[in-house]
BAROZA-543006 format. One record per residue (C-alpha): residue in three letters; x, y, z. Coordinates in pm, 1 decimal, padded with zeros to 6 digits, always signed. Layout:
BEGIN
LOKE   res          X          Y          Z
LOKE   ALA          X          Y          Z
...
END
This chain:
BEGIN
LOKE   res          X          Y          Z
LOKE   UNK   -16641.5   -02575.6   -09956.9
LOKE   UNK   -16724.5   -02222.1   -09844.0
LOKE   UNK   -16366.1   -02105.6   -09788.7
LOKE   UNK   -16387.5   -01729.2   -09845.7
LOKE   UNK   -16020.3   -01714.7   -09948.8
LOKE   UNK   -16102.4   -01866.2   -10287.7
LOKE   UNK   -16354.9   -01593.0   -10378.8
LOKE   UNK   -16232.0   -01417.0   -10692.2
LOKE   UNK   -16262.9   -01063.2   -10810.2
LOKE   UNK   -16121.2   -00840.5   -11080.6
LOKE   UNK   -15768.2   -00718.2   -10997.5
LOKE   UNK   -15660.0   -00488.0   -11275.9
LOKE   UNK   -15627.1   -00680.8   -11598.8
LOKE   UNK   -15677.1   -01024.4   -11436.5
LOKE   UNK   -15879.3   -01214.3   -11185.5
LOKE   UNK   -15741.2   -01292.3   -10838.0
LOKE   UNK   -15853.3   -01453.6   -10513.0
LOKE   UNK   -15913.6   -01259.5   -10193.6
LOKE   UNK   -15555.8   -01343.6   -10099.6
LOKE   UNK   -15430.8   -01182.8   -10421.5
LOKE   UNK   -15341.3   -01505.0   -10599.3
LOKE   UNK   -15395.0   -01458.4   -10978.5
LOKE   UNK   -15663.7   -01684.0   -11131.2
LOKE   UNK   -15697.5   -01748.7   -11502.8
LOKE   UNK   -16025.8   -01924.8   -11561.6
LOKE   UNK   -15982.0   -02212.8   -11807.8
LOKE   UNK   -16245.2   -02473.5   -11855.1
LOKE   UNK   -16560.6   -02571.0   -12046.0
LOKE   UNK   -16914.9   -02468.8   -12102.8
LOKE   UNK   -17183.1   -02720.9   -11996.0
LOKE   UNK   -17394.2   -02675.1   -12305.4
LOKE   UNK   -17696.9   -02900.5   -12353.5
LOKE   UNK   -17779.4   -02962.1   -11987.5
LOKE   UNK   -18003.7   -02694.4   -11828.0
LOKE   UNK   -18034.9   -02540.6   -12175.5
LOKE   UNK   -18070.0   -02802.6   -12444.8
LOKE   UNK   -17945.9   -02747.9   -12798.4
LOKE   UNK   -18031.5   -02939.4   -13111.6
LOKE   UNK   -17675.8   -03023.5   -13227.4
LOKE   UNK   -17570.3   -03121.6   -12874.1
LOKE   UNK   -17829.8   -03391.1   -12811.8
LOKE   UNK   -17963.6   -03457.8   -13162.9
LOKE   UNK   -18313.8   -03317.6   -13179.8
LOKE   UNK   -18413.8   -03067.9   -13457.6
LOKE   UNK   -18536.4   -02713.8   -13397.7
LOKE   UNK   -18576.8   -02582.9   -13041.8
LOKE   UNK   -18590.6   -02726.2   -12692.4
LOKE   UNK   -18947.7   -02612.9   -12630.1
LOKE   UNK   -19071.6   -02778.6   -12949.3
LOKE   UNK   -18872.9   -03094.8   -12874.0
LOKE   UNK   -19021.9   -03123.5   -12522.4
LOKE   UNK   -19372.6   -03063.0   -12654.7
LOKE   UNK   -19335.2   -03328.7   -12928.3
LOKE   UNK   -19186.5   -03584.5   -12682.9
LOKE   UNK   -19478.8   -03531.6   -12440.8
LOKE   UNK   -19727.4   -03572.3   -12726.3
LOKE   UNK   -19573.6   -03904.1   -12837.1
LOKE   UNK   -19478.0   -04051.1   -12501.6
LOKE   UNK   -19719.8   -03896.3   -12256.7
LOKE   UNK   -19609.8   -03675.3   -11970.7
LOKE   UNK   -19501.5   -03957.2   -11738.2
LOKE   UNK   -19255.3   -04120.2   -11978.1
LOKE   UNK   -19134.5   -03790.1   -12124.1
LOKE   UNK   -19066.2   -03660.6   -11770.5
LOKE   UNK   -18879.0   -03981.0   -11689.2
LOKE   UNK   -18644.2   -03915.8   -11975.6
LOKE   UNK   -18584.0   -03546.0   -11914.6
LOKE   UNK   -18554.8   -03584.6   -11535.8
LOKE   UNK   -18296.6   -03862.5   -11567.6
LOKE   UNK   -18113.6   -03668.0   -11837.1
LOKE   UNK   -18073.6   -03375.6   -11594.7
LOKE   UNK   -17957.3   -03615.9   -11323.5
LOKE   UNK   -17686.8   -03800.1   -11523.1
LOKE   UNK   -17558.6   -03542.5   -11775.5
LOKE   UNK   -17321.2   -03377.4   -11524.8
LOKE   UNK   -17215.0   -03537.0   -11198.0
LOKE   UNK   -16913.4   -03554.6   -10967.0
LOKE   UNK   -16753.2   -03797.0   -11215.8
LOKE   UNK   -16762.7   -03528.1   -11486.1
LOKE   UNK   -16630.4   -03257.8   -11252.2
LOKE   UNK   -16351.2   -03490.3   -11133.3
LOKE   UNK   -16252.2   -03562.8   -11494.7
LOKE   UNK   -16222.7   -03194.6   -11577.8
LOKE   UNK   -16025.5   -03117.5   -11260.9
LOKE   UNK   -15788.9   -03406.8   -11328.2
LOKE   UNK   -15720.2   -03264.7   -11673.7
LOKE   UNK   -15608.9   -02936.7   -11508.1
LOKE   UNK   -15917.7   -02720.7   -11567.5
LOKE   UNK   -16043.5   -02486.6   -11299.5
LOKE   UNK   -16388.0   -02372.5   -11413.1
LOKE   UNK   -16720.2   -02464.1   -11569.3
LOKE   UNK   -16959.0   -02220.9   -11730.7
LOKE   UNK   -17314.8   -02326.2   -11645.3
LOKE   UNK   -17577.1   -02231.1   -11909.1
LOKE   UNK   -17940.1   -02241.9   -11801.7
LOKE   UNK   -18284.6   -02179.8   -11939.8
LOKE   UNK   -18525.6   -01944.5   -11766.0
LOKE   UNK   -18802.4   -02206.7   -11779.2
LOKE   UNK   -18626.0   -02408.9   -11511.8
LOKE   UNK   -18696.8   -02114.1   -11282.6
LOKE   UNK   -19024.4   -01965.0   -11410.0
LOKE   UNK   -19328.8   -02062.0   -11613.4
LOKE   UNK   -19458.4   -01827.0   -11876.1
LOKE   UNK   -19808.6   -01873.1   -11731.9
LOKE   UNK   -19681.2   -01765.7   -11393.7
LOKE   UNK   -19426.5   -01485.5   -11463.3
LOKE   UNK   -19217.5   -01368.0   -11166.0
LOKE   UNK   -19312.0   -01680.3   -10958.1
LOKE   UNK   -18978.6   -01853.9   -10920.9
LOKE   UNK   -18951.1   -02234.3   -10894.4
LOKE   UNK   -18718.9   -02398.5   -10644.6
LOKE   UNK   -18642.1   -02689.5   -10883.0
LOKE   UNK   -18419.7   -02472.7   -11100.9
LOKE   UNK   -18212.0   -02353.7   -10809.8
LOKE   UNK   -18169.3   -02706.1   -10686.4
LOKE   UNK   -18033.6   -02815.9   -11023.9
LOKE   UNK   -17782.3   -02532.8   -11019.7
LOKE   UNK   -17693.8   -02603.5   -10655.9
LOKE   UNK   -17607.5   -02964.2   -10749.6
LOKE   UNK   -17375.1   -02868.5   -11033.0
LOKE   UNK   -17212.9   -02585.2   -10838.9
LOKE   UNK   -17148.4   -02813.8   -10539.4
LOKE   UNK   -17011.5   -03090.7   -10762.7
LOKE   UNK   -16771.2   -02846.1   -10914.7
LOKE   UNK   -16670.8   -02699.1   -10579.5
LOKE   UNK   -16600.7   -03044.8   -10435.9
LOKE   UNK   -16350.9   -03085.7   -10719.1
LOKE   UNK   -16197.8   -02735.4   -10696.1
LOKE   UNK   -16377.9   -02591.9   -10996.8
LOKE   UNK   -16524.3   -02248.0   -11014.3
LOKE   UNK   -16860.6   -02194.1   -11184.2
LOKE   UNK   -16987.5   -01909.2   -11395.1
LOKE   UNK   -17366.6   -01889.4   -11401.2
LOKE   UNK   -17494.7   -01818.4   -11752.2
LOKE   UNK   -17852.9   -01728.7   -11854.9
LOKE   UNK   -17856.2   -01883.3   -12196.9
LOKE   UNK   -18227.0   -01855.0   -12279.1
LOKE   UNK   -18421.2   -01551.3   -12150.6
LOKE   UNK   -18794.9   -01487.5   -12182.6
LOKE   UNK   -18874.5   -01308.5   -12506.6
LOKE   UNK   -18554.0   -01437.8   -12674.1
LOKE   UNK   -18256.3   -01203.9   -12637.2
LOKE   UNK   -18110.5   -01319.3   -12969.9
LOKE   UNK   -18251.6   -01458.9   -13292.7
LOKE   UNK   -18108.9   -01815.0   -13273.0
LOKE   UNK   -18200.8   -02162.9   -13153.5
LOKE   UNK   -17967.9   -02145.9   -12854.4
LOKE   UNK   -18201.2   -01900.5   -12683.5
LOKE   UNK   -18487.0   -02147.1   -12754.4
LOKE   UNK   -18615.6   -01901.0   -13012.9
LOKE   UNK   -18861.1   -02064.7   -13258.6
LOKE   UNK   -18864.9   -01749.7   -13471.8
LOKE   UNK   -18595.9   -01525.1   -13628.8
LOKE   UNK   -18698.9   -01227.4   -13413.0
LOKE   UNK   -18575.0   -01113.1   -13073.4
LOKE   UNK   -18860.5   -00961.1   -12863.6
LOKE   UNK   -18661.8   -00918.2   -12543.7
LOKE   UNK   -18521.0   -00581.0   -12632.5
LOKE   UNK   -18859.2   -00419.2   -12709.3
LOKE   UNK   -19073.6   -00559.2   -12426.6
LOKE   UNK   -19005.7   -00426.4   -12082.7
LOKE   UNK   -19197.4   -00720.1   -11933.4
LOKE   UNK   -18929.1   -00969.2   -12045.1
LOKE   UNK   -18654.1   -00749.3   -11912.6
LOKE   UNK   -18830.4   -00716.2   -11578.5
LOKE   UNK   -18842.5   -01098.4   -11547.0
LOKE   UNK   -18469.0   -01128.0   -11613.1
LOKE   UNK   -18382.3   -00862.4   -11356.0
LOKE   UNK   -18607.4   -01039.7   -11105.6
LOKE   UNK   -18445.9   -01377.1   -11172.3
LOKE   UNK   -18090.6   -01237.5   -11135.6
LOKE   UNK   -18178.7   -01062.9   -10814.8
LOKE   UNK   -18287.2   -01406.0   -10676.6
LOKE   UNK   -17977.3   -01580.1   -10815.8
LOKE   UNK   -17747.7   -01320.5   -10670.9
LOKE   UNK   -17921.4   -01346.7   -10333.3
LOKE   UNK   -17882.7   -01724.5   -10330.1
LOKE   UNK   -17516.2   -01738.3   -10431.5
LOKE   UNK   -17378.1   -01410.6   -10285.3
LOKE   UNK   -17196.8   -01602.4   -10013.9
LOKE   UNK   -17068.2   -01891.4   -10227.9
LOKE   UNK   -16700.0   -01834.7   -10308.7
LOKE   UNK   -16685.8   -02113.1   -10569.8
LOKE   UNK   -16925.0   -01921.7   -10787.9
LOKE   UNK   -16684.4   -01711.6   -10992.5
LOKE   UNK   -16959.3   -01482.5   -11101.8
LOKE   UNK   -17270.4   -01411.1   -11308.7
LOKE   UNK   -17297.7   -01409.1   -11688.5
LOKE   UNK   -17642.2   -01239.3   -11717.1
LOKE   UNK   -17710.0   -01294.0   -12095.3
LOKE   UNK   -17542.2   -01528.9   -12337.7
LOKE   UNK   -17475.5   -01378.2   -12682.5
LOKE   UNK   -17725.1   -01089.8   -12678.9
LOKE   UNK   -17823.4   -00957.0   -13018.0
LOKE   UNK   -17993.6   -00621.7   -12988.2
LOKE   UNK   -18043.7   -00538.8   -13356.7
LOKE   UNK   -18069.8   -00165.0   -13307.8
LOKE   UNK   -17799.4   -00155.0   -13041.1
LOKE   UNK   -18000.7   +00099.4   -12846.2
LOKE   UNK   -18156.1   -00107.7   -12567.3
LOKE   UNK   -17864.9   -00326.9   -12453.4
LOKE   UNK   -17661.6   -00047.8   -12288.8
LOKE   UNK   -17944.1   +00086.5   -12069.7
LOKE   UNK   -18059.2   -00268.1   -11990.5
LOKE   UNK   -17711.6   -00378.9   -11884.0
LOKE   UNK   -17684.6   -00068.7   -11663.5
LOKE   UNK   -18014.0   -00145.5   -11497.6
LOKE   UNK   -17928.7   -00515.9   -11449.8
LOKE   UNK   -17580.3   -00445.0   -11323.3
LOKE   UNK   -17716.8   -00209.7   -11060.1
LOKE   UNK   -17987.0   -00458.5   -10956.3
LOKE   UNK   -17736.7   -00739.1   -10905.1
LOKE   UNK   -17489.9   -00508.9   -10724.6
LOKE   UNK   -17768.1   -00399.6   -10481.3
LOKE   UNK   -17794.0   -00767.9   -10374.5
LOKE   UNK   -17440.6   -00889.1   -10423.5
LOKE   UNK   -17157.9   -00632.7   -10431.4
LOKE   UNK   -16881.7   -00896.0   -10439.5
LOKE   UNK   -16912.1   -01142.1   -10724.4
LOKE   UNK   -16770.8   -01078.9   -11067.1
LOKE   UNK   -17025.9   -00988.0   -11334.7
LOKE   UNK   -16940.8   -01121.3   -11685.1
LOKE   UNK   -17109.5   -00916.5   -11953.9
LOKE   UNK   -17121.4   -01048.8   -12314.0
LOKE   UNK   -17083.8   -00790.2   -12586.7
LOKE   UNK   -17364.3   -00728.9   -12842.6
LOKE   UNK   -17392.5   -00926.6   -13165.4
LOKE   UNK   -17322.4   -01257.8   -12997.7
LOKE   UNK   -17045.5   -01131.5   -12767.9
LOKE   UNK   -16833.1   -00974.8   -13036.4
LOKE   UNK   -16913.0   -00597.1   -13024.4
LOKE   UNK   -16857.2   -00373.2   -12721.2
LOKE   UNK   -16970.3   -00031.3   -12848.3
LOKE   UNK   -17241.2   -00020.0   -12586.2
LOKE   UNK   -16986.5   +00018.1   -12304.9
LOKE   UNK   -16804.1   +00335.5   -12200.8
LOKE   UNK   -16581.2   +00319.3   -11893.5
LOKE   UNK   -16566.5   -00025.3   -11738.9
LOKE   UNK   -16765.5   -00096.0   -11425.1
LOKE   UNK   -16595.6   -00217.2   -11111.8
LOKE   UNK   -16541.0   -00589.8   -11072.0
LOKE   UNK   -16680.3   -00660.6   -11420.1
LOKE   UNK   -16542.7   -00871.0   -11699.9
LOKE   UNK   -16644.4   -00802.5   -12057.7
LOKE   UNK   -16682.8   -01138.1   -12225.0
LOKE   UNK   -16584.5   -01211.5   -12586.9
LOKE   UNK   -16683.3   -01516.5   -12791.5
LOKE   UNK   -16428.0   -01618.9   -13045.4
LOKE   UNK   -16539.1   -01889.5   -13290.6
LOKE   UNK   -16275.7   -01914.4   -13563.6
LOKE   UNK   -16379.5   -01897.8   -13923.6
LOKE   UNK   -16168.1   -02203.3   -13999.0
LOKE   UNK   -16347.2   -02411.5   -13731.4
LOKE   UNK   -16704.0   -02429.0   -13870.6
LOKE   UNK   -16865.2   -02731.6   -14029.7
LOKE   UNK   -16835.5   -02575.6   -14376.7
LOKE   UNK   -16478.9   -02449.5   -14332.0
LOKE   UNK   -16199.8   -02548.1   -14564.2
LOKE   UNK   -15835.5   -02634.4   -14508.7
LOKE   UNK   -15625.9   -02471.0   -14240.2
LOKE   UNK   -15429.3   -02274.8   -14328.5
LOKE   UNK   -15650.1   -02221.1   -14626.9
LOKE   UNK   -15969.0   -02063.0   -14757.9
LOKE   UNK   -16300.9   -02077.0   -14564.8
LOKE   UNK   -16607.8   -01891.8   -14696.2
LOKE   UNK   -16396.0   -01697.4   -14942.5
LOKE   UNK   -16142.3   -01582.1   -14678.0
LOKE   UNK   -15785.7   -01707.0   -14640.2
LOKE   UNK   -15747.2   -01809.3   -14276.9
LOKE   UNK   -15418.9   -01876.6   -14100.1
LOKE   UNK   -15288.4   -01812.4   -13753.5
LOKE   UNK   -15230.8   -01449.3   -13825.9
LOKE   UNK   -15594.8   -01402.5   -13936.9
LOKE   UNK   -15722.9   -01583.0   -13625.1
LOKE   UNK   -15509.0   -01361.4   -13404.0
LOKE   UNK   -15619.6   -01047.0   -13584.9
LOKE   UNK   -15983.4   -01139.0   -13529.1
LOKE   UNK   -15915.5   -01206.6   -13160.4
LOKE   UNK   -15740.0   -00876.9   -13116.3
LOKE   UNK   -16028.2   -00694.8   -13288.5
LOKE   UNK   -16284.8   -00863.8   -13067.3
LOKE   UNK   -16084.3   -00803.8   -12746.9
LOKE   UNK   -15991.6   -00442.5   -12822.6
LOKE   UNK   -16216.9   -00297.9   -12551.7
LOKE   UNK   -16069.8   -00515.3   -12280.4
LOKE   UNK   -15712.0   -00442.2   -12380.3
LOKE   UNK   -15780.8   -00067.6   -12410.7
LOKE   UNK   -15949.9   -00053.0   -12068.5
LOKE   UNK   -15705.6   -00284.3   -11895.4
LOKE   UNK   -15978.0   -00530.2   -11787.2
LOKE   UNK   -15945.1   -00911.7   -11793.4
LOKE   UNK   -15992.9   -01100.1   -12115.5
LOKE   UNK   -16217.3   -01402.8   -12090.1
LOKE   UNK   -16325.9   -01595.2   -12396.0
LOKE   UNK   -16659.5   -01727.9   -12284.6
LOKE   UNK   -16703.8   -01952.3   -12593.0
LOKE   UNK   -16490.3   -02083.7   -12870.7
LOKE   UNK   -16407.4   -02415.5   -13024.8
LOKE   UNK   -16410.0   -02589.6   -13364.5
LOKE   UNK   -16659.6   -02856.1   -13472.6
LOKE   UNK   -16544.8   -03200.8   -13581.9
LOKE   UNK   -16667.9   -03401.3   -13876.1
LOKE   UNK   -16529.3   -03749.1   -13816.2
LOKE   UNK   -16303.1   -03716.9   -14116.8
LOKE   UNK   -15943.9   -03751.5   -13987.2
LOKE   UNK   -15794.1   -03503.2   -14234.2
LOKE   UNK   -16058.4   -03232.8   -14168.4
LOKE   UNK   -16042.8   -03290.5   -13795.3
LOKE   UNK   -15670.5   -03266.4   -13788.7
LOKE   UNK   -15707.5   -02916.6   -13931.2
LOKE   UNK   -15962.9   -02834.6   -13659.4
LOKE   UNK   -15722.1   -02938.0   -13388.0
LOKE   UNK   -15457.8   -02712.9   -13540.2
LOKE   UNK   -15708.3   -02426.5   -13530.8
LOKE   UNK   -15779.0   -02500.1   -13161.4
LOKE   UNK   -15411.6   -02522.3   -13076.7
LOKE   UNK   -15343.1   -02191.2   -13242.3
LOKE   UNK   -15628.4   -02025.0   -13062.5
LOKE   UNK   -15506.8   -02146.9   -12725.7
LOKE   UNK   -15152.1   -02029.4   -12805.5
LOKE   UNK   -15295.7   -01684.0   -12875.0
LOKE   UNK   -15492.6   -01686.5   -12555.1
LOKE   UNK   -15176.3   -01790.0   -12365.8
LOKE   UNK   -14980.8   -01499.0   -12516.3
LOKE   UNK   -15251.7   -01249.1   -12407.1
LOKE   UNK   -15320.7   -01416.9   -12065.0
LOKE   UNK   -15679.2   -01463.2   -12168.8
LOKE   UNK   -15905.0   -01703.1   -11976.9
LOKE   UNK   -16128.3   -01933.4   -12172.2
LOKE   UNK   -16427.6   -02167.4   -12166.8
LOKE   UNK   -16441.2   -02420.5   -12445.8
LOKE   UNK   -16774.5   -02495.3   -12602.4
LOKE   UNK   -16877.7   -02758.5   -12524.5
LOKE   UNK   -16815.8   -03033.6   -12264.5
LOKE   UNK   -17050.2   -03313.9   -12371.6
LOKE   UNK   -17264.6   -03389.0   -12675.4
LOKE   UNK   -17332.6   -03657.4   -12935.2
LOKE   UNK   -16999.0   -03611.0   -13114.8
LOKE   UNK   -16979.3   -03271.7   -13284.9
LOKE   UNK   -16775.4   -03063.0   -13041.0
LOKE   UNK   -16770.5   -03226.8   -12704.5
LOKE   UNK   -16469.3   -03314.3   -12492.1
LOKE   UNK   -16671.9   -03628.4   -12420.1
LOKE   UNK   -16963.9   -03759.7   -12613.4
LOKE   UNK   -17226.7   -04030.6   -12619.1
LOKE   UNK   -17095.8   -04352.5   -12763.6
LOKE   UNK   -17174.4   -04397.8   -13135.4
LOKE   UNK   -17317.8   -04742.4   -13066.4
LOKE   UNK   -17529.2   -04625.3   -12770.8
LOKE   UNK   -17900.2   -04715.2   -12763.4
LOKE   UNK   -17988.1   -04343.6   -12776.3
LOKE   UNK   -17785.1   -04266.4   -13095.6
LOKE   UNK   -17894.6   -04586.8   -13263.1
LOKE   UNK   -18259.8   -04494.1   -13198.4
LOKE   UNK   -18233.9   -04142.5   -13340.0
LOKE   UNK   -18000.5   -04240.0   -13629.1
LOKE   UNK   -18264.5   -04193.5   -13903.8
LOKE   UNK   -18335.5   -03839.4   -13786.4
LOKE   UNK   -17960.3   -03757.0   -13762.3
LOKE   UNK   -17927.9   -03868.0   -14120.5
LOKE   UNK   -18224.7   -03657.0   -14231.0
LOKE   UNK   -18096.5   -03356.5   -14040.0
LOKE   UNK   -17759.4   -03384.2   -14204.6
LOKE   UNK   -17909.0   -03428.9   -14550.5
LOKE   UNK   -18137.9   -03125.3   -14514.8
LOKE   UNK   -17885.5   -02921.5   -14317.1
LOKE   UNK   -18138.4   -02820.5   -14056.4
LOKE   UNK   -17889.6   -02754.8   -13777.8
LOKE   UNK   -17745.5   -02417.7   -13863.6
LOKE   UNK   -17461.5   -02491.7   -13623.9
LOKE   UNK   -17270.1   -02804.9   -13719.9
LOKE   UNK   -17465.1   -02869.0   -14045.9
LOKE   UNK   -17385.7   -02788.0   -14407.9
LOKE   UNK   -17622.0   -02674.7   -14682.6
LOKE   UNK   -17503.2   -02895.3   -14970.1
LOKE   UNK   -17822.8   -03109.4   -14965.1
LOKE   UNK   -18051.2   -02804.7   -14995.3
LOKE   UNK   -17866.5   -02578.4   -15235.2
LOKE   UNK   -18139.9   -02641.2   -15488.5
LOKE   UNK   -18375.3   -02472.0   -15242.7
LOKE   UNK   -18144.8   -02200.3   -15119.2
LOKE   UNK   -17989.0   -02091.7   -15451.2
LOKE   UNK   -18305.1   -01938.0   -15603.2
LOKE   UNK   -18407.9   -01782.4   -15276.0
LOKE   UNK   -18070.2   -01624.7   -15217.6
LOKE   UNK   -18050.1   -01501.5   -15577.2
LOKE   UNK   -18397.8   -01353.5   -15565.3
LOKE   UNK   -18341.6   -01171.4   -15237.4
LOKE   UNK   -18004.2   -01039.9   -15356.1
LOKE   UNK   -18158.2   -00914.7   -15682.0
LOKE   UNK   -18474.9   -00769.2   -15544.9
LOKE   UNK   -18336.0   -00631.8   -15215.5
LOKE   UNK   -17967.0   -00557.1   -15276.9
LOKE   UNK   -17950.8   -00315.6   -14982.4
LOKE   UNK   -18122.7   -00550.5   -14738.7
LOKE   UNK   -17869.9   -00633.0   -14464.5
LOKE   UNK   -18055.8   -00791.8   -14169.4
LOKE   UNK   -17886.6   -00808.7   -13833.0
LOKE   UNK   -17700.6   -00981.1   -13686.7
LOKE   UNK   -17527.4   -01163.7   -13976.3
LOKE   UNK   -17666.9   -01047.2   -14306.1
LOKE   UNK   -17875.6   -01180.5   -14588.8
LOKE   UNK   -17753.5   -01530.4   -14626.7
LOKE   UNK   -17758.9   -01626.5   -14263.5
LOKE   UNK   -18109.5   -01468.1   -14230.9
LOKE   UNK   -18232.4   -01691.3   -14515.8
LOKE   UNK   -18066.6   -02000.3   -14372.3
LOKE   UNK   -18233.7   -01953.7   -14032.2
LOKE   UNK   -18571.5   -01912.8   -14199.9
LOKE   UNK   -18534.3   -02209.3   -14441.3
LOKE   UNK   -18309.1   -02456.4   -14262.5
LOKE   UNK   -18369.9   -02391.7   -13894.7
LOKE   UNK   -18744.0   -02310.7   -13914.4
LOKE   UNK   -18913.9   -02428.0   -14229.1
LOKE   UNK   -18740.5   -02767.4   -14252.8
LOKE   UNK   -18656.5   -02820.7   -13885.3
LOKE   UNK   -18996.1   -02768.6   -13719.6
LOKE   UNK   -19178.6   -03063.4   -13894.4
LOKE   UNK   -18872.8   -03283.6   -13824.1
LOKE   UNK   -18922.9   -03245.6   -13446.0
LOKE   UNK   -19210.9   -03492.7   -13478.5
LOKE   UNK   -18987.3   -03737.8   -13664.6
LOKE   UNK   -18748.9   -03719.3   -13368.9
LOKE   UNK   -19016.4   -03777.4   -13107.1
LOKE   UNK   -19157.4   -04074.5   -13300.1
LOKE   UNK   -18817.4   -04244.2   -13263.2
LOKE   UNK   -18912.0   -04303.6   -12901.1
LOKE   UNK   -19268.9   -04424.2   -12957.8
LOKE   UNK   -19368.0   -04720.6   -12743.3
LOKE   UNK   -19098.6   -04698.2   -12476.0
LOKE   UNK   -19187.7   -04700.7   -12106.7
LOKE   UNK   -19043.0   -04496.3   -11824.1
LOKE   UNK   -18768.6   -04745.5   -11744.6
LOKE   UNK   -18658.4   -04754.3   -12108.4
LOKE   UNK   -18666.5   -04370.5   -12117.6
LOKE   UNK   -18434.9   -04350.8   -11820.6
LOKE   UNK   -18201.8   -04606.3   -11976.9
LOKE   UNK   -18177.3   -04391.3   -12291.7
LOKE   UNK   -18096.4   -04085.7   -12084.6
LOKE   UNK   -17827.3   -04285.9   -11914.9
LOKE   UNK   -17638.5   -04294.6   -12242.2
LOKE   UNK   -17515.6   -03946.7   -12147.9
LOKE   UNK   -17368.1   -04055.5   -11816.9
LOKE   UNK   -16993.8   -04019.4   -11791.3
LOKE   UNK   -16935.9   -04391.0   -11752.0
LOKE   UNK   -17111.6   -04454.1   -12085.2
LOKE   UNK   -16950.4   -04167.2   -12270.2
LOKE   UNK   -16638.5   -04160.1   -12496.4
LOKE   UNK   -16352.0   -03919.8   -12435.6
LOKE   UNK   -16225.3   -03731.2   -12742.5
LOKE   UNK   -15864.4   -03802.9   -12665.5
LOKE   UNK   -15698.3   -03580.4   -12922.1
LOKE   UNK   -15905.1   -03282.2   -12808.6
LOKE   UNK   -15804.1   -03345.3   -12445.7
LOKE   UNK   -15440.7   -03364.0   -12544.9
LOKE   UNK   -15456.0   -03027.6   -12717.7
LOKE   UNK   -15628.4   -02870.5   -12412.7
LOKE   UNK   -15382.3   -03018.6   -12163.9
LOKE   UNK   -15091.7   -02848.3   -12344.0
LOKE   UNK   -15245.2   -02514.5   -12235.0
LOKE   UNK   -15342.1   -02594.1   -11875.3
END
């Protein structure tokens, strides 16, 4: 498992093993495991609020029984073997800093988080899969969205040195632990950073890069661009053995997108448009001759055969484009409750049946900004959007403008936070054994494979 010949590094515009064999990383992101997300497992709002509400309703013993079993069964050798048998060669492993450090004890690292990572890395290695370690939620919130477990619409990471110190300290420890593991492809220090001013990210990346290199001079470092891995203005000349990571969600692949080819959010989208956006986002890598790796991409699926057929066409076109440009990729996401996953919990599972009322309410109120639509709350949003546009016509909040700013505040915070308690109450009265059985609904043997999605992926492996 520790064969040094499989260690990869940057070799010009591609990755290669120590023996010089080219490697194009193609696989999945393990979203929802060591960093939980609302649309992936069904809760509203943020992971921290979900865990707090579950402990309040169930008590610590039963809540811990659920979350501990969930971490145990969500990704195992069976999952890794399934991915390898499909022809994939890598898994991006997102994780939350709270698995490694408590806010009440900053800089005191917990062994439990490392053991969880070890287990996934070793399961992947046993099946010939590389892993990319991805800090998805950093202290102080390095972006403004739910996927950094941010309960607000503000990112404090970029203005508080304390939070940055903690991330550097964590990565020094991670680099020390995995510096000799050749199946770790490399380190992805921050997922989708969003430094609104764009002034702190460059100096911070330089500091972090140097700190990791002082401990581990060999592993690849994967740096996401600013504004959710789409902008690379912060970088000058590329650093040695470093990949600059782009995320490439297609406009025609969102929950509220239209036909494909066709119009989505007022923009006509076809294969040419998708390629133009990819070329725009990957310009830095192509100009500097560094590898292109799409760290996240992937449509969402509605359950409607006609709409989903369009989404599969979007995915197929994206993968064609990546093939043409020799770009590696990591599809988001591997496993969920049915929105994007390669595999998902069964619709008739005890877990999904238990949370069905909340899923209906979430859909009706559009609280999940990702994967939800706003049709049920337009009567709330219309007057707010109109008022802000009229009263503050020049207001253009980062990272995505007025409308998205309003939607985060109204849908993801105002309506989502109280719904967390609805979710937790779905589990009222269960004991520890029942809690573990509900978590088992995410085990590979109880999950459903999205066959059409796998077929599309296998064409490009």
